[in-house]
N, CA, C and O atoms as a DFTB+ gen file, in Angstrom:
728 C
 N C O
     1  1     169.517      80.858     172.910
     2  2     169.954      80.385     171.578
     3  2     169.301      80.724     170.335
     4  3     168.144      80.356     170.127
     5  1     169.945      81.384     169.509
     6  2     169.010      82.013     168.360
     7  2     168.610      80.604     167.580
     8  3     169.048      79.496     167.889
     9  1     167.787      80.854     166.625
    10  2     167.186      79.801     165.879
    11  2     168.215      79.136     164.916
    12  3     168.287      77.910     164.826
    13  1     169.041      80.011     164.171
    14  2     170.274      79.669     163.479
    15  2     171.178      78.897     164.167
    16  3     171.670      77.936     163.575
    17  1     171.510      79.141     165.363
    18  2     172.360      78.367     166.230
    19  2     171.800      77.023     166.587
    20  3     172.475      75.994     166.626
    21  1     170.409      77.111     166.866
    22  2     169.855      75.887     167.221
    23  2     169.978      74.830     165.949
    24  3     170.372      73.679     166.134
    25  1     169.630      75.292     164.735
    26  2     169.717      74.593     163.403
    27  2     171.105      74.047     163.161
    28  3     171.315      72.866     162.884
    29  1     172.151      75.077     163.296
    30  2     173.557      74.782     163.162
    31  2     173.989      73.597     164.005
    32  3     174.603      72.643     163.527
    33  1     173.661      73.695     165.209
    34  2     174.034      72.715     166.347
    35  2     173.403      71.520     165.928
    36  3     174.130      70.529     165.850
    37  1     172.143      71.394     165.626
    38  2     171.427      70.195     165.116
    39  2     171.854      69.539     164.034
    40  3     171.874      68.308     163.992
    41  1     172.248      70.325     163.027
    42  2     173.068      69.622     161.921
    43  2     174.111      69.086     162.204
    44  3     174.351      67.969     161.745
    45  1     174.920      69.672     162.953
    46  2     176.297      69.157     163.202
    47  2     176.186      67.842     164.118
    48  3     176.864      66.827     163.964
    49  1     175.225      68.046     165.079
    50  2     175.083      66.975     166.083
    51  2     174.674      65.699     165.259
    52  3     175.324      64.664     165.398
    53  1     173.579      65.766     164.383
    54  2     172.907      64.778     163.410
    55  2     173.974      64.113     162.546
    56  3     173.965      62.910     162.287
    57  1     174.877      64.962     162.128
    58  2     175.843      64.422     161.038
    59  2     176.948      63.629     161.604
    60  3     177.476      62.695     161.002
    61  1     177.347      64.110     163.017
    62  2     178.263      63.278     163.680
    63  2     177.761      62.114     164.108
    64  3     178.508      61.143     164.223
    65  1     176.342      62.030     164.424
    66  2     175.522      60.774     164.954
    67  2     175.584      59.867     163.987
    68  3     175.851      58.689     164.225
    69  1     175.322      60.368     162.691
    70  2     175.420      59.477     161.486
    71  2     176.694      59.198     160.996
    72  3     176.741      58.522     159.969
    73  1     177.852      59.609     161.557
    74  2     179.155      59.425     161.172
    75  2     179.343      59.536     159.711
    76  3     179.760      58.599     159.028
    77  1     179.000      60.806     159.200
    78  2     179.103      61.026     157.828
    79  2     179.930      62.504     157.829
    80  3     179.636      63.408     158.611
    81  1     180.909      62.589     156.920
    82  2     181.645      63.782     156.794
    83  2     180.922      64.798     156.112
    84  3     180.101      64.485     155.250
    85  1     181.181      66.174     156.459
    86  2     180.538      67.488     155.633
    87  2     180.651      67.193     154.131
    88  3     179.620      67.485     153.525
    89  1     181.550      66.734     153.439
    90  2     181.368      66.621     152.151
    91  2     180.504      65.504     151.699
    92  3     179.815      65.639     150.688
    93  1     180.503      64.414     152.389
    94  2     179.558      63.383     152.192
    95  2     178.109      63.652     152.191
    96  3     177.287      63.268     151.360
    97  1     177.901      64.432     153.336
    98  2     176.476      64.885     153.566
    99  2     175.997      65.960     152.548
   100  3     174.847      66.059     152.122
   101  1     177.044      66.742     152.227
   102  2     176.587      67.901     151.069
   103  2     176.262      67.070     149.907
   104  3     175.186      67.274     149.347
   105  1     177.025      66.191     149.487
   106  2     176.874      65.435     148.269
   107  2     175.425      64.662     148.331
   108  3     174.629      64.738     147.395
   109  1     175.185      63.980     149.413
   110  2     174.055      63.284     149.638
   111  2     172.652      64.032     149.502
   112  3     171.649      63.580     148.950
   113  1     172.803      65.339     150.157
   114  2     171.663      66.290     150.193
   115  2     171.608      67.159     148.963
   116  3     170.605      67.861     148.830
   117  1     172.636      67.210     147.967
   118  2     172.583      67.872     146.705
   119  2     172.962      69.353     147.097
   120  3     172.432      70.298     146.513
   121  1     173.840      69.523     148.044
   122  2     174.221      70.955     148.498
   123  2     175.671      71.144     148.325
   124  3     176.482      70.220     148.381
   125  1     175.970      72.402     148.109
   126  2     177.408      72.690     147.994
   127  2     178.061      72.394     149.486
   128  3     177.414      72.591     150.514
   129  1     179.240      71.964     149.481
   130  2     179.887      71.975     150.764
   131  2     180.133      73.168     151.612
   132  3     180.203      73.076     152.837
   133  1     180.272      74.343     150.937
   134  2     180.285      75.523     151.456
   135  2     179.026      75.876     151.916
   136  3     179.100      76.494     152.978
   137  1     177.717      75.683     151.444
   138  2     176.622      75.993     152.099
   139  2     176.488      75.212     153.160
   140  3     176.200      75.857     154.169
   141  1     176.599      73.937     153.336
   142  2     176.472      73.204     154.479
   143  2     177.376      73.513     155.587
   144  3     177.035      73.372     156.761
   145  1     178.596      73.957     155.200
   146  2     179.395      74.432     156.207
   147  2     179.130      75.857     157.019
   148  3     179.458      76.136     158.173
   149  1     178.405      76.695     156.004
   150  2     177.950      77.896     156.580
   151  2     176.862      77.558     157.461
   152  3     176.722      78.172     158.518
   153  1     176.043      76.592     157.101
   154  2     174.807      76.280     157.979
   155  2     175.263      75.887     159.354
   156  3     174.754      76.380     160.361
   157  1     176.352      74.880     159.397
   158  2     176.828      74.369     160.591
   159  2     177.553      75.545     161.517
   160  3     177.685      75.460     162.738
   161  1     177.941      76.519     160.799
   162  2     178.624      77.418     161.496
   163  2     177.613      78.599     161.980
   164  3     178.035      79.592     162.572
   165  1     176.215      78.396     161.667
   166  2     175.411      79.326     162.181
   167  2     175.104      80.578     161.218
   168  3     174.225      81.405     161.459
   169  1     175.931      80.604     160.118
   170  2     175.983      81.831     159.124
   171  2     175.033      81.777     157.931
   172  3     174.897      82.676     157.101
   173  1     174.457      80.725     157.952
   174  2     173.573      80.591     156.645
   175  2     172.043      80.829     157.050
   176  3     171.647      80.763     158.214
   177  1     171.248      81.108     155.971
   178  2     169.969      81.327     156.203
   179  2     169.071      80.385     155.202
   180  3     168.606      80.774     154.131
   181  1     168.949      79.347     155.639
   182  2     168.217      78.117     155.055
   183  2     166.787      78.311     154.766
   184  3     166.051      78.933     155.531
   185  1     166.350      77.723     153.546
   186  2     164.910      77.738     153.258
   187  2     164.382      76.303     153.542
   188  3     165.192      75.414     153.804
   189  1     163.241      76.089     153.504
   190  2     162.463      74.830     153.704
   191  2     163.106      73.757     152.967
   192  3     163.458      72.747     153.576
   193  1     163.298      73.875     151.693
   194  2     163.816      72.855     150.803
   195  2     165.346      72.474     151.221
   196  3     165.667      71.288     151.291
   197  1     166.119      73.334     151.450
   198  2     167.539      72.960     152.048
   199  2     167.493      72.241     153.141
   200  3     168.174      71.216     153.121
   201  1     166.777      72.515     154.275
   202  2     166.555      71.803     155.628
   203  2     166.043      70.453     155.336
   204  3     166.501      69.473     155.924
   205  1     165.024      70.352     154.368
   206  2     164.299      69.084     154.082
   207  2     165.233      68.364     153.256
   208  3     165.006      67.154     153.233
   209  1     166.297      68.779     152.516
   210  2     167.188      67.899     152.115
   211  2     168.226      67.390     152.897
   212  3     168.653      66.256     152.677
   213  1     168.713      68.137     153.840
   214  2     169.560      67.490     154.917
   215  2     168.848      66.657     155.817
   216  3     169.532      65.854     156.452
   217  1     167.661      66.673     156.007
   218  2     167.085      65.882     157.014
   219  2     166.780      64.646     156.304
   220  3     166.722      63.658     157.037
   221  1     166.542      64.423     154.893
   222  2     166.235      63.303     154.035
   223  2     167.704      62.617     154.070
   224  3     167.872      61.414     154.270
   225  1     168.707      63.520     153.856
   226  2     169.898      62.762     153.654
   227  2     170.307      62.216     154.955
   228  3     170.940      61.163     155.041
   229  1     169.946      62.939     155.993
   230  2     170.398      62.178     157.310
   231  2     169.519      61.146     157.852
   232  3     169.908      60.442     158.784
   233  1     168.345      61.004     157.329
   234  2     167.304      59.936     157.536
   235  2     166.678      60.273     159.015
   236  3     166.429      59.405     159.852
   237  1     166.462      61.705     159.199
   238  2     165.868      62.056     160.458
   239  2     164.703      62.744     160.094
   240  3     164.512      63.192     158.963
   241  1     163.819      62.848     161.154
   242  2     162.524      63.632     160.880
   243  2     163.063      65.310     160.732
   244  3     164.040      65.732     161.350
   245  1     162.294      66.086     159.872
   246  2     162.629      67.458     159.464
   247  2     162.678      68.215     160.880
   248  3     163.577      69.037     161.054
   249  1     161.777      67.976     161.860
   250  2     161.644      68.601     163.289
   251  2     163.097      68.399     164.052
   252  3     163.485      69.260     164.842
   253  1     163.832      67.287     163.792
   254  2     164.855      67.167     164.452
   255  2     165.904      68.230     164.436
   256  3     166.660      68.460     165.380
   257  1     165.892      68.974     163.089
   258  2     166.764      70.065     162.905
   259  2     166.702      71.191     163.790
   260  3     167.605      72.025     163.850
   261  1     165.455      71.241     164.610
   262  2     165.066      72.165     165.491
   263  2     165.052      72.009     166.977
   264  3     164.576      72.780     167.812
   265  1     165.756      70.692     167.178
   266  2     165.910      70.480     168.612
   267  2     167.069      71.023     169.427
   268  3     168.251      71.039     169.084
   269  1     166.590      71.425     170.461
   270  2     167.575      71.968     171.434
   271  2     166.975      71.904     172.876
   272  3     165.753      71.763     172.928
   273  1     167.629      71.983     173.993
   274  2     166.942      71.759     175.337
   275  2     165.962      72.705     175.451
   276  3     166.005      73.881     175.091
   277  1     164.952      72.017     176.054
   278  2     163.801      72.963     175.997
   279  2     162.960      72.631     177.539
   280  3     163.048      71.571     178.159
   281  1     162.274      73.646     177.880
   282  2     161.585      73.279     179.133
   283  2     160.135      72.769     178.777
   284  3     159.843      72.622     177.590
   285  1     159.223      72.498     179.766
   286  2     157.710      72.084     179.362
   287  2     157.088      73.145     178.931
   288  3     156.085      72.902     178.260
   289  1     157.425      74.551     179.139
   290  2     156.732      75.814     178.800
   291  2     157.390      76.389     177.703
   292  3     158.617      76.437     177.629
   293  1     156.466      76.922     176.665
   294  2     157.019      77.876     175.608
   295  2     156.020      78.532     175.075
   296  3     155.060      77.884     174.658
   297  1     156.033      79.911     174.978
   298  2     155.219      80.802     174.304
   299  2     155.714      81.506     173.235
   300  3     156.675      82.264     173.373
   301  1     155.019      81.292     171.915
   302  2     155.406      82.014     170.823
   303  2     154.278      82.719     170.367
   304  3     153.211      82.208     170.024
   305  1     154.581      84.007     170.379
   306  2     153.509      85.051     169.820
   307  2     153.341      84.891     168.388
   308  3     154.173      84.216     167.781
   309  1     152.318      85.455     167.740
   310  2     151.928      85.285     166.348
   311  2     152.984      85.761     165.523
   312  3     153.059      85.224     164.418
   313  1     153.825      86.648     165.799
   314  2     155.014      87.353     164.966
   315  2     156.267      86.680     165.245
   316  3     157.284      86.979     164.619
   317  1     156.256      85.787     166.150
   318  2     157.671      85.116     166.518
   319  2     157.789      83.758     165.967
   320  3     156.855      83.203     165.388
   321  1     158.867      83.262     166.139
   322  2     159.402      81.689     165.646
   323  2     160.279      81.819     164.423
   324  3     160.309      82.913     163.859
   325  1     160.936      80.896     163.994
   326  2     161.739      80.935     162.942
   327  2     161.032      80.465     161.787
   328  3     160.730      79.278     161.672
   329  1     160.676      81.562     160.692
   330  2     159.822      81.096     159.577
   331  2     160.623      80.747     158.518
   332  3     161.518      81.515     158.165
   333  1     160.420      79.628     157.918
   334  2     161.058      78.987     156.908
   335  2     160.171      79.178     155.573
   336  3     159.049      78.688     155.438
   337  1     160.740      79.849     154.745
   338  2     159.960      80.064     153.396
   339  2     160.451      79.132     152.381
   340  3     161.511      78.519     152.508
   341  1     159.621      79.024     151.305
   342  2     159.912      78.073     150.174
   343  2     160.494      79.031     149.085
   344  3     160.106      80.173     148.835
   345  1     161.487      78.344     148.498
   346  2     161.983      78.966     147.254
   347  2     161.116      78.860     145.835
   348  3     161.275      79.489     144.790
   349  1     160.181      77.875     146.166
   350  2     159.281      77.482     144.985
   351  2     157.856      78.095     144.967
   352  3     157.156      78.217     143.962
   353  1     157.549      78.442     146.166
   354  2     156.065      78.841     146.387
   355  2     155.730      80.076     147.381
   356  3     156.649      80.409     148.128
   357  1     154.787      80.629     147.448
   358  2     154.452      81.671     148.349
   359  2     153.926      80.689     149.551
   360  3     152.745      80.345     149.601
   361  1     154.913      80.260     150.531
   362  2     154.598      79.336     151.647
   363  2     155.487      79.781     152.708
   364  3     156.526      80.314     152.318
   365  1     155.314      79.684     153.943
   366  2     156.086      79.757     155.037
   367  2     155.564      79.082     156.175
   368  3     154.357      78.969     156.391
   369  1     156.427      78.650     156.871
   370  2     155.910      77.798     158.045
   371  2     156.708      77.887     159.146
   372  3     157.918      78.035     158.972
   373  1     156.182      77.815     160.429
   374  2     156.858      78.031     161.773
   375  2     156.657      76.596     162.456
   376  3     155.545      76.094     162.617
   377  1     157.724      76.064     162.796
   378  2     157.493      74.653     163.481
   379  2     157.350      75.244     164.902
   380  3     158.247      75.910     165.420
   381  1     156.118      74.951     165.533
   382  2     155.802      75.097     166.742
   383  2     156.318      74.213     167.845
   384  3     156.755      74.669     168.902
   385  1     156.256      73.022     167.578
   386  2     156.556      72.079     168.671
   387  2     156.447      70.629     167.736
   388  3     155.594      70.488     166.859
   389  1     157.384      69.669     168.058
   390  2     157.437      68.327     167.475
   391  2     157.040      67.205     168.419
   392  3     157.198      67.442     169.617
   393  1     156.579      66.089     168.090
   394  2     156.274      64.989     169.043
   395  2     157.233      63.909     169.196
   396  3     157.619      63.190     168.274
   397  1     157.583      63.837     170.361
   398  2     158.588      62.843     170.764
   399  2     158.071      61.379     170.362
   400  3     156.859      61.160     170.368
   401  1     158.976      60.388     170.018
   402  2     158.352      58.985     169.863
   403  2     157.605      58.450     170.804
   404  3     156.672      57.716     170.480
   405  1     157.867      58.706     172.053
   406  2     157.185      58.062     173.246
   407  2     155.841      58.768     173.822
   408  3     155.383      58.534     174.940
   409  1     155.303      59.641     172.912
   410  2     154.273      60.508     173.290
   411  2     152.932      60.148     172.317
   412  3     153.041      59.502     171.275
   413  1     151.766      60.628     172.788
   414  2     150.612      60.290     172.028
   415  2     149.760      61.744     172.086
   416  3     149.573      62.380     173.123
   417  1     149.311      62.107     170.820
   418  2     148.669      63.396     170.981
   419  2     147.191      63.442     170.332
   420  3     146.885      62.921     169.259
   421  1     146.386      64.120     171.135
   422  2     144.851      64.206     170.666
   423  2     144.729      65.718     170.399
   424  3     145.239      66.584     171.110
   425  1     143.986      65.940     169.279
   426  2     143.617      67.319     168.842
   427  2     142.273      67.709     168.987
   428  3     141.370      66.897     168.784
   429  1     142.022      69.028     169.363
   430  2     140.820      69.308     169.766
   431  2     140.592      70.879     169.259
   432  3     141.459      71.749     169.345
   433  1     139.377      71.056     168.763
   434  2     138.899      72.514     168.534
   435  2     138.113      72.974     169.736
   436  3     137.214      72.265     170.189
   437  1     138.396      74.029     170.215
   438  2     137.739      74.438     171.603
   439  2     137.052      75.834     171.279
   440  3     137.703      76.762     170.797
   441  1     135.833      75.917     171.543
   442  2     135.283      77.194     171.492
   443  2     135.014      77.710     172.982
   444  3     134.610      76.974     173.883
   445  1     135.277      79.002     173.116
   446  2     135.164      79.370     174.597
   447  2     133.929      80.674     174.510
   448  3     133.696      81.236     173.440
   449  1     133.348      80.964     175.546
   450  2     132.430      82.010     175.550
   451  2     132.828      82.907     176.824
   452  3     133.056      82.371     177.908
   453  1     132.901      84.293     176.642
   454  2     133.192      85.049     177.869
   455  2     132.266      84.835     178.969
   456  3     131.065      84.663     178.760
   457  1     132.805      84.839     180.199
   458  2     131.976      84.742     181.546
   459  2     131.863      83.175     181.934
   460  3     131.323      82.820     182.982
   461  1     132.328      82.412     181.150
   462  2     132.407      81.102     181.600
   463  2     133.663      80.356     181.737
   464  3     133.752      79.254     181.196
   465  1     134.740      80.893     182.471
   466  2     135.871      80.158     182.681
   467  2     135.800      78.687     182.916
   468  3     134.874      78.230     183.586
   469  1     136.732      77.909     182.401
   470  2     136.751      76.427     182.493
   471  2     138.024      76.303     183.360
   472  3     139.051      76.908     183.054
   473  1     137.934      75.467     184.503
   474  2     139.091      74.848     185.295
   475  2     139.167      73.694     184.924
   476  3     138.194      73.150     184.402
   477  1     140.529      72.953     185.136
   478  2     140.759      71.790     184.652
   479  2     141.604      71.164     185.824
   480  3     142.607      71.703     186.292
   481  1     141.079      69.965     186.239
   482  2     142.032      69.458     187.242
   483  2     143.267      68.780     186.583
   484  3     143.139      68.479     185.396
   485  1     144.278      68.542     187.112
   486  2     145.546      67.845     186.604
   487  2     145.373      66.438     185.633
   488  3     144.796      65.432     186.045
   489  1     145.874      66.536     184.508
   490  2     145.784      65.344     183.772
   491  2     146.833      64.485     184.233
   492  3     147.558      64.839     185.162
   493  1     146.994      63.193     183.555
   494  2     147.922      62.197     184.124
   495  2     149.423      62.866     183.929
   496  3     149.600      63.729     183.070
   497  1     150.405      62.442     184.721
   498  2     151.688      62.955     184.986
   499  2     152.235      62.821     183.772
   500  3     152.152      61.772     183.134
   501  1     152.907      63.995     183.305
   502  2     153.781      64.117     182.046
   503  2     152.932      64.699     180.977
   504  3     153.461      64.983     179.902
   505  1     151.521      64.927     181.190
   506  2     150.842      65.658     180.171
   507  2     151.256      66.945     179.712
   508  3     151.627      67.743     180.573
   509  1     151.262      67.327     178.398
   510  2     151.653      68.669     178.114
   511  2     150.464      69.234     177.217
   512  3     149.961      68.389     176.478
   513  1     150.010      70.324     177.165
   514  2     149.007      71.105     176.573
   515  2     149.677      72.064     175.505
   516  3     150.512      72.897     175.856
   517  1     149.328      71.933     174.349
   518  2     149.591      72.980     173.276
   519  2     148.426      73.638     172.923
   520  3     147.408      73.006     172.641
   521  1     148.486      75.083     172.909
   522  2     147.257      76.090     172.471
   523  2     147.665      76.909     171.556
   524  3     148.555      77.728     171.781
   525  1     147.072      76.794     170.416
   526  2     147.152      77.791     169.339
   527  2     145.764      78.524     169.146
   528  3     144.767      77.857     168.867
   529  1     145.697      79.931     169.298
   530  2     144.482      80.765     169.245
   531  2     144.247      81.107     167.863
   532  3     145.142      81.581     167.164
   533  1     143.090      80.887     167.443
   534  2     142.696      81.130     166.098
   535  2     142.128      82.419     165.973
   536  3     142.496      83.260     165.152
   537  1     140.983      82.595     167.025
   538  2     140.372      83.862     166.904
   539  2     140.033      84.258     168.529
   540  3     140.059      83.455     169.461
   541  1     139.751      85.525     168.610
   542  2     139.303      86.089     169.964
   543  2     140.551      86.201     170.718
   544  3     141.657      86.255     170.179
   545  1     140.328      86.237     172.083
   546  2     141.496      86.453     173.201
   547  2     141.087      85.597     174.171
   548  3     139.905      85.411     174.462
   549  1     142.204      84.960     174.787
   550  2     141.805      83.901     175.948
   551  2     143.082      84.186     176.848
   552  3     144.147      84.658     176.452
   553  1     142.747      83.792     178.179
   554  2     143.749      83.535     179.218
   555  2     143.677      82.025     179.768
   556  3     142.729      81.455     180.308
   557  1     144.838      81.596     179.498
   558  2     144.948      80.094     179.734
   559  2     146.160      79.551     180.179
   560  3     147.180      80.133     179.809
   561  1     146.283      78.445     180.977
   562  2     147.512      77.733     181.308
   563  2     147.304      77.393     182.798
   564  3     146.232      77.467     183.399
   565  1     148.569      76.985     183.333
   566  2     148.627      76.611     184.689
   567  2     148.063      77.748     185.808
   568  3     148.354      78.934     185.657
   569  1     147.465      77.417     186.627
   570  2     146.981      78.238     187.806
   571  2     148.360      78.948     188.290
   572  3     149.400      78.341     188.547
   573  1     148.174      80.294     188.362
   574  2     149.330      81.064     188.848
   575  2     150.429      81.501     187.685
   576  3     151.346      82.288     187.922
   577  1     150.229      80.940     186.519
   578  2     151.188      81.202     185.494
   579  2     150.226      81.176     183.975
   580  3     150.687      80.702     182.936
   581  1     149.115      81.652     184.057
   582  2     148.399      81.523     182.860
   583  2     148.840      82.805     181.926
   584  3     149.449      83.770     182.386
   585  1     148.492      82.692     180.711
   586  2     149.071      83.732     179.792
   587  2     147.888      84.347     178.878
   588  3     147.020      83.559     178.503
   589  1     147.805      85.608     178.524
   590  2     146.808      85.968     177.823
   591  2     147.374      85.865     176.331
   592  3     148.445      86.384     176.016
   593  1     146.661      85.235     175.542
   594  2     146.999      85.058     174.143
   595  2     146.077      85.873     173.006
   596  3     144.876      86.040     173.220
   597  1     146.510      86.212     172.174
   598  2     145.854      86.977     170.940
   599  2     146.006      85.926     169.747
   600  3     146.807      84.992     169.788
   601  1     145.174      86.178     168.717
   602  2     145.017      85.337     167.621
   603  2     146.519      85.218     166.942
   604  3     147.299      86.144     166.720
   605  1     146.706      83.733     166.662
   606  2     148.211      83.536     166.140
   607  2     149.140      83.125     167.189
   608  3     150.112      82.484     166.790
   609  1     149.054      83.360     168.479
   610  2     149.848      82.963     169.441
   611  2     149.674      81.597     169.721
   612  3     148.537      81.139     169.605
   613  1     150.754      80.737     170.130
   614  2     150.997      79.623     170.644
   615  2     151.571      79.609     172.160
   616  3     152.417      80.406     172.566
   617  1     151.051      78.706     172.840
   618  2     151.452      78.524     174.367
   619  2     151.504      76.964     174.610
   620  3     150.484      76.309     174.395
   621  1     152.616      76.369     175.035
   622  2     152.873      74.921     175.442
   623  2     153.205      74.985     177.009
   624  3     154.105      75.713     177.427
   625  1     152.476      74.231     177.799
   626  2     152.512      74.232     179.132
   627  2     152.112      73.020     179.816
   628  3     151.401      72.251     179.170
   629  1     152.471      72.661     181.147
   630  2     152.185      71.433     181.613
   631  2     150.665      71.351     182.019
   632  3     150.033      72.227     182.609
   633  1     150.165      70.033     181.555
   634  2     148.677      69.878     181.701
   635  2     148.489      68.902     182.887
   636  3     147.389      68.415     183.151
   637  1     149.728      68.614     183.661
   638  2     149.504      67.808     184.888
   639  2     149.409      68.380     186.108
   640  3     149.578      67.768     187.163
   641  1     149.102      69.715     185.998
   642  2     149.026      70.523     187.045
   643  2     147.461      71.159     186.943
   644  3     146.863      70.986     185.881
   645  1     146.897      71.778     187.870
   646  2     145.478      72.399     187.671
   647  2     145.640      73.516     186.683
   648  3     146.593      74.272     186.876
   649  1     144.984      73.702     185.821
   650  2     145.112      74.787     184.754
   651  2     143.500      75.327     184.258
   652  3     142.459      74.745     184.562
   653  1     143.581      76.334     183.589
   654  2     142.093      76.787     183.232
   655  2     142.208      77.536     181.681
   656  3     143.237      77.721     181.030
   657  1     141.026      77.839     181.378
   658  2     140.788      78.503     179.966
   659  2     139.707      79.465     180.250
   660  3     138.680      79.075     180.805
   661  1     139.897      80.895     179.851
   662  2     138.971      81.859     180.026
   663  2     138.935      82.801     178.816
   664  3     139.959      83.385     178.459
   665  1     137.766      82.951     178.183
   666  2     137.678      83.857     177.063
   667  2     137.658      85.315     177.570
   668  3     137.025      85.678     178.562
   669  1     138.436      86.135     176.766
   670  2     138.735      87.623     177.223
   671  2     137.785      88.261     176.220
   672  3     137.519      89.451     176.387
   673  1     137.322      87.703     175.345
   674  2     136.347      88.429     174.187
   675  2     135.168      87.777     174.286
   676  3     134.972      86.953     175.180
   677  1     134.229      88.096     173.338
   678  2     132.913      87.415     173.602
   679  2     132.967      85.869     173.237
   680  3     132.294      85.024     173.826
   681  1     133.799      85.614     172.253
   682  2     134.141      84.147     172.092
   683  2     135.544      83.948     171.475
   684  3     136.148      84.932     171.048
   685  1     136.044      82.805     171.416
   686  2     137.248      82.500     171.202
   687  2     137.380      81.049     170.610
   688  3     136.661      80.146     171.040
   689  1     138.303      80.837     169.622
   690  2     138.373      79.656     169.190
   691  2     139.806      79.286     168.952
   692  3     140.558      79.888     168.186
   693  1     140.170      78.053     169.806
   694  2     141.642      77.776     169.929
   695  2     141.824      76.199     169.424
   696  3     140.866      75.429     169.475
   697  1     142.832      75.876     169.045
   698  2     143.241      74.596     168.625
   699  2     143.827      74.180     169.965
   700  3     144.528      75.000     170.558
   701  1     143.608      72.994     170.494
   702  2     144.263      72.404     171.761
   703  2     144.677      70.983     171.275
   704  3     143.987      70.211     170.608
   705  1     146.024      70.779     171.771
   706  2     146.616      69.477     171.258
   707  2     147.072      68.942     172.882
   708  3     147.859      69.567     173.591
   709  1     146.517      67.892     173.204
   710  2     146.958      67.199     174.481
   711  2     147.986      65.992     174.187
   712  3     147.745      64.997     173.504
   713  1     148.917      66.234     174.707
   714  2     150.290      65.403     174.496
   715  2     150.593      64.633     175.780
   716  3     150.927      65.197     176.822
   717  1     150.451      63.260     175.642
   718  2     150.570      62.356     176.696
   719  2     151.390      61.224     176.566
   720  3     151.427      60.656     175.475
   721  1     152.140      60.753     177.637
   722  2     153.087      59.583     177.403
   723  2     152.342      58.450     177.021
   724  3     151.182      58.270     177.394
   725  1     152.996      57.640     176.255
   726  2     152.266      56.503     175.697
   727  2     152.129      55.230     176.835
   728  3     151.542      54.191     176.532
């Protein structure tokens, strides 16, 4: 499913859940009905402000507009993902993942040195790890399905299985988020 198709389906789904017409949502979000219609059909190219206005009008988190069925694993390379730019500033953001309400997240800055791989036993059932590589190169993830990451890459994987982290460069710096059930 393309990013525009995900957004289109999410807008339509959330609008129907809110039991609000296309016209009423457009008015509440301060958008033309034709603009909203195009977005729902997957033909629009929304910016951050437009999507934020829709989410606010629907009373939902911004990230809900990017919801689609997903697996526990996702790999987003540095040059991938739906980039949302601002109409008002030199700003672009790529939503990598959102936090469901029944989860808790801990954030870690991890420095790795080459030649000292780190193996980790499984964490509690349902744990998901999110890794964003800031510098260097690493191989990380579940045993048997680890991925090589370059700066700017993001990898989401199950942390409730044996997994590891290994620097492929002299040193590496990564942002690691541990996502566990509450």
